N, C-alpha and C positions, 0 to 999 in steps of 0.2 A: 504492499497499500504506498510506501516509500518512496518506490523506485520513480513511479508516476509522474510526484513535483519533481522530483530531484531530476528528468531529463527535460521536463519542460521548462526548469528554470535555466538549463543548460541552453536548451534551444531560443529561448526568450533572449539571452545575454549574448547568443549569435546576431540575434537580428537586431537588438539593439546595438550593438557594435559595428552592423552593415550601415545600417541606418546613419548613425554619426558618422562614418566614413563618406558616406556618399555626399552629404552636408557640407562637412569639411572641404570635400575634393569641390562641390560646387562654390564655396566662399572662396575657395581657392582660385579659382578659374575667374570668378567678378573680380578680385583684386588684380589679377595680373592680365588682365585684358587693354588692349591697349586703344588709343582714341577711337569714341564712337565714330560711325560712319553714318555718311547718308544716305537711309531708305532702312534704317536697322529701327527707327521708331526712339530712341533711346535719345531722351534732348540732349545729356550732358549736363553740364555745371549751366548751359545758357537754354534760357527758355525763351522761343520769337512767339508775340502775341501777333496779330491780325492788325493790317496795317492801317496807317492811317495817309490818305490818300489826297492829292492836290496836281489836277491834270495827272500828266504823265509821269509824274513823281509819287512813287510808294515808299514811307517811312513808317519799318515793320520796328515798335519797342523790342529791346531785348531786357530782360529780366533776371537777374541773378544776386548773389549775396552782395549786402553793400558793406563798404569798410570806410571806415573814419579817415578821411582824408581832412581835416581842417586845420590840420599843420601846414599844407601845400598853398604855395602863392603861384598866382598864375602871372603872365607877362603883363596883360592887362589891368592887374591891380598893380603890378612893382613900377609899370612906366608910369601910373596917373601918379602914384605917391612920390615916384622920383627916387625908391629907395632902388630899381634896376637901371643900369643905365648901359646904352648899346652905343658904341662909336665904330668908324671905320679904324682899321688897323693898319697901325703906322702911326697914331696919335698917343702910343702905349710905347712906353719904356720896356716892356715886357709882358709875356703871356705866359699861364698859368698851363702847362700841359703834364699831365703824369704826377700831379703833384706837387712840379717843380718850376720855379719862374725862370724862363727861358729869353734871353734877351734876342728882340726882335728889331731889327733895323730897316727893315722894307718898308716901302710905303702901303696903300690904298691897293687892295686885290679885291678881285669880282667873288671870291666865292671865300670869304674870311670877313668875320667882324669879332669887335670885343664886347665882354658883356663883361659887368659887375653885377653880383648881386648884396647891396648892403643892408637888406633886412637881416631879420633875426629869424626867419622861415627858409626853409629848402622852396627854391623857384624849380615851377614845373613847367618847361617847353614842349610844345607838340609841333612835327613836320607838318610843314604848310601855311604855319603862323605868319603871318605879313609884318615887315617895319619897315617903315617911310622916312625916308630924309637921306643921309649921307651924299655919296657921289649918286648912287641908284637905290632904286627900294629892291630888298630881299625877301624871300623867303625860306625859313628854317628847314634842314633839310631831313634833321633825324631827331627824334626824343628823345629828352635828357632832363637829369633834374641837375639843377647847380645848387650847392650847398648854400646854410648860410654864409653870408660875410667871405662871400667867394668872389676871387678874380685878379687879375682879369683873366677870361678864361678865354677861347679861342674857341671861335662859334663858327661852323661849318654853314656856310648860305648860297642859297643862289639868284641870281637876278631874274627879277621878273618885270624890268623895266628898260628892255631893251635902248640903245641910242643914246643915253644919259650919261655922263661923267663928270659931271660938275658937281659940286657939292652946295645942297640946297639947305644944309643945316648941321651942324657941326654934331649934334646926337638924333638917333632914332626916335620915332613914336609909334605908336603900334595902333593899326587900324582894329579900334575894339570890334566892330561889326565886320571884318570880314577875315577869313580863310582862302587860300583859293583850292578851288574847286577840284576833285579826285582826280581829274584828265589832268590838272597840273601839277599836282601833288605828286603824282605815282612817277614820273620821270626823274621827279628830287629826289626821294626816297628810295627807289626799286634800281633805277639805272644810274642815278647821281650824277646826269651827264646834262651841261651845262645848257648845249645848243638844243637838246631836246626841250628842256623847258622853257627856252626862247621862242619854240617853234609851237608848241602848244598854247603857250600867252599870246602872241601873234593868231592862232586860227582862233581861240576863243575871242580875243576884242574885235576880229572879223566879225566872226557868227554874230557878237551882239551889235555892232554895226548896221549891218545888214539886216537886223529886225527895225531898225530905227527910220524914224522919216528922215525925207533929204537934209531938213534946216538940223532934226537933232544929231542925225549924220556926223555933218560939219562941225558940230559942237565939240564931238569926240575924236575927230579925225588928227588931231594934229596932236595926239597924247599916244605915246608907246607904254606909259604906264598902265598895268593891270590895274593896280588901286583905283588908279584915278577914274578909268573908264568905268568899273563899277561901285564910283562914290558919285556918278556926274548925275545929275537931274532926271536926264532923258532914261538911263537907264534902273535908277532907282523906280520908275513909273513902272518899266517894265518888269520889274521882281515884285512890284506889287500886286500884279496878275495872279501871283498864288498865294494873295492874301496878304503880303506884307507883313508890319511887325501886330498887326492883331493876329494871324495865323501863327505867327511865331509863339506870341505868349499862350495862343491856346493849345499849340501842340505841346508846349513844354509843361502847363498845368495836366495834361492828358497826361506824358510822360511819368510825371512825378506822382500823379492818384494813381497810377502800375505800381510804381516803384521800380521803373525802368532805369537800368544804368547805362544802357547804350541804345545802338540803334542799328537795326541794318537796312542799306536801302537800295532801290529798284528805278532805274529809270528807263522808260522805253520796255517796261516788259521784263528785261534783263536786271538779275542781281546781280550789283559792280562792287560795292564798297561796304562795311562797317567799321564804324567806333563803338568800343565798349570801356567805360571809365571803372573805377574800382568802387565810385558811388554814385549814387543819384544828385550828390550837392554837385559833384565832381563835373558831370554829365548838364548839370543845370548852365554851370558859368560857361561852358563853352559854346551853349548852345545856339545863341544868337550869331556867332559866326558861323558856325556850323551848320546852322538852317541856310544861310545866305548861298554857303559854298553847294551845298546840294541843289538848290535852287536854279544856280548859274550852270552847274552841270546839266539839269533837266533843260535849261534854257536854250542852249548852247548843243542841242544834241541835236543830229540831223534827219533821225527817223521818228516816227510815231508808233507806239502799239500799247496792248493790255500789259494793266500791270502785274508782277509775278504776286502768285496765291501763297500762304504760309507756310506752307510745304516746303518751297524752293528757298526760303529764308533761314527755315530751320535748317534744312541740311548744310545751308551754307557756313552758319555757327558753327554744326556738328564737325565740321571739317577742318582742325586746326594741326593735327600732326600732319609730320613730314621731315624731311633732312633738316634739323636745326642747328642753325649756326650761331657760335655768339660774334655778336659783330662787334660790341666795347662793352667792358665792366669797368668800374670806376670804383674800386674797393670799398663796400658801408655805407657807400649811396645810391648805385643803380646798374642796375644790369641791361642790357637792351640784345634781344634775339631777333632773327631771321628765319621765318620758317620757310622753304621753298615748295611748295606741292604740285599736284598735276593740278594746272589750270588757276592757281593762286600763289597769292603770297600774303605771310602774316609779320608784323612787327608787334614785339610784346616790350613794354618797358615794364622791368620790377624793380619797386624800391628795394633798398639791401638797409636802411638803418633802421635799428630797431622801435621806430616808430610805422615804417610804411612798407614793412615786408609781406608785398603781398604786390600782385602784378596793377600797376596805376592806370597804363593804357593800352588797348588792344586795335590795333588796324590791321584791317583785311581788306586786299582788295584783288579783284579778279585779273587776272591777266586776257 
């Protein structure tokens, strides 16, 4: 009578052991799985919501974990208070490179500026931000973080004003409501090609001018400046066709209400771009200039089509893996990496200080 319970106990132990092994194996597979791929249904760390649509422009909110980014200073904030100063190279006695001050005896250069962060906060710079003044307007070529009380910093830039090389001001200001549109940001970030940047600027300016009346066309015909073209009253009026400041504010409130930390952008039915931040607050700080850059891309696009569906935008955010290469690391401050995949590139800026040890900004572009 005692043998049966003993036999059942042994079989029960074996069954429990097999079940436990299966669960452990399943957990191991989940933990060691690679990045989620498009079409798997796995949203990964980023969840894409239905689009906010304006004409041929579709903006998909991206929801993810939000970090505390209050310690980060933006370029617009720093320039406005005077705590951040940007000048031409050659106006300084030395530059900080790799933590060391290197004597600099050259003159001004197209692809180099000098920056001081005199504030008590780390400064966040985004690729695509435009600074105006000096001998030419420039666009920042790569995301980076500049430590407090840092400078002079050697800043790599690209000219977005072909044709001028005379100083309009000793210091540069920030175009607070303007960031280069994705098609202009791409050759600066991905190819780092000044000639291609100039080609994209000329193409964008020409496309915008062709939309204007003859009288309005004449008002911008004399300038090659990307910033001045998009700040001109005739172009401002065209930009307003997508809803202007009211739409910008309304979309921002919708993004805030959903807890979005970024967006995926589609133009003419094709998913082209994504900007994702570490927090909703950081997205909000950059939203005015980002929104205008997306509208500029939509306006200067040559074809029309139906906007993309949410599934395509979700697939775009799911696919962030590929051949990862460390582009630049500044110990204890930031690491910037580039991921090259099939048909896309991803640039990730990660903070390395104790207060910002997370991905601060992710840019993804379709090739």
